N, C-alpha and C positions, 0 to 999 in steps of 0.2 A: 845571509845571502841577499836579502832584499836591499841592504845597505850597498852592497856591491853594484847592484843595478842602479841605485840612486846616484852613486859616485860616477858611474859611466855616464849618466844623463847630465850630471853637473859639470863634469870635465868637458864634455862636448859642448854644453851650453856656453861655457866660458869662451871656448874657441870660436864658436859661431858668432856670438855677439861681438867679440873683439874684431873679428874680420869684417863684419858688417859696419861696425862703428868706424873702423879705419877707412872704409869707403864713404863715410859720412852719410850713412843711411839712417832713417828714422825707424825706431823700433817701438811700437805701441804696446805690444805684449808679446811674449815668447814663452812657449811651454814645450816640454819634452815628456812624453808618456813612454814608459819603458816596461816591458814585461819579458819573462824568460821561462824556458822549459829546462827542467833539470832531469838528469838520468836517474833511473830507479835505484841502481846499485850505489854503494858508498865508495868514495865520497860522492855526494850528490851535487856534482858540478853542473853548471849550465851547459846544455848542448846547443840551445838556440836563444838568441836575445834579439828582440825587435824593438826599435825605437820609432816613435811618431813625433816628428817635429811640427809644431803649429806656430806660425809667425803672423802677427798682425802688423802691417806696415803700409804706409801710403806709397813708398818709393823703392822697395826692394823687388828686383826682378827674379823670376823663378831661377834663371841661370846663375845668378849671384848666390842665392840660398843653396842651390845644389852644389855649387863649387865650394862653399864654406863648409858644408856638411861633409862632403867628400874629403876635403883636406883634413878636417877634424878626425874622421874615422880612419883614414889611411896613413896619416902622418903625425898629428899632434896629440891625440887623446891616449895617454898612457894606460888609462883604465880599460878602454875598449881593446887596446893592443894586448893587454894582459889576458882578457877574457878570450880573445882570439887564439893566443898562444896556448891556452888551456884546451882548445879544440872546439870552441863554440862557434857557430855560424852567426855572425852579427849582421843584421839587415836593418834597413830604415826606410821610411817614407816621409814626405813632408806635405804640409798644407800651408798655402799662403792666403791670407784674407787681407784685403785692402781696407785701410781705415779712412 
C-alpha cells in the first residue's frame, strides 16, 4: 500500500515538472511527501491521502505551481484518479522556496 502512495507522488511529480519545464522554469529541487490514512476494516484501503509539494526555484510563481498541481490532480495523474475512485479524499499543499 505504501508503494501506491509513492506511485501517486511519482505520477504527479512527472506531471508538475513537465508543465513547469514547458514554461521554461528553473527547478533547483522538487520533492513530494505523501501520507495516507486507511480504514480499519478489510480491505484496508486509503480513506485520506495528503501530499506536500516542496519546490525550490528562482523563477516559479505560486500561481504557476498551483495550476500545475491542480491539473495533475484533477486531469492527468491516473494514480491519484484511481485512489479517488476508490473513495479516498486526496488533498495537497505546497511550499515554494526561492533559490
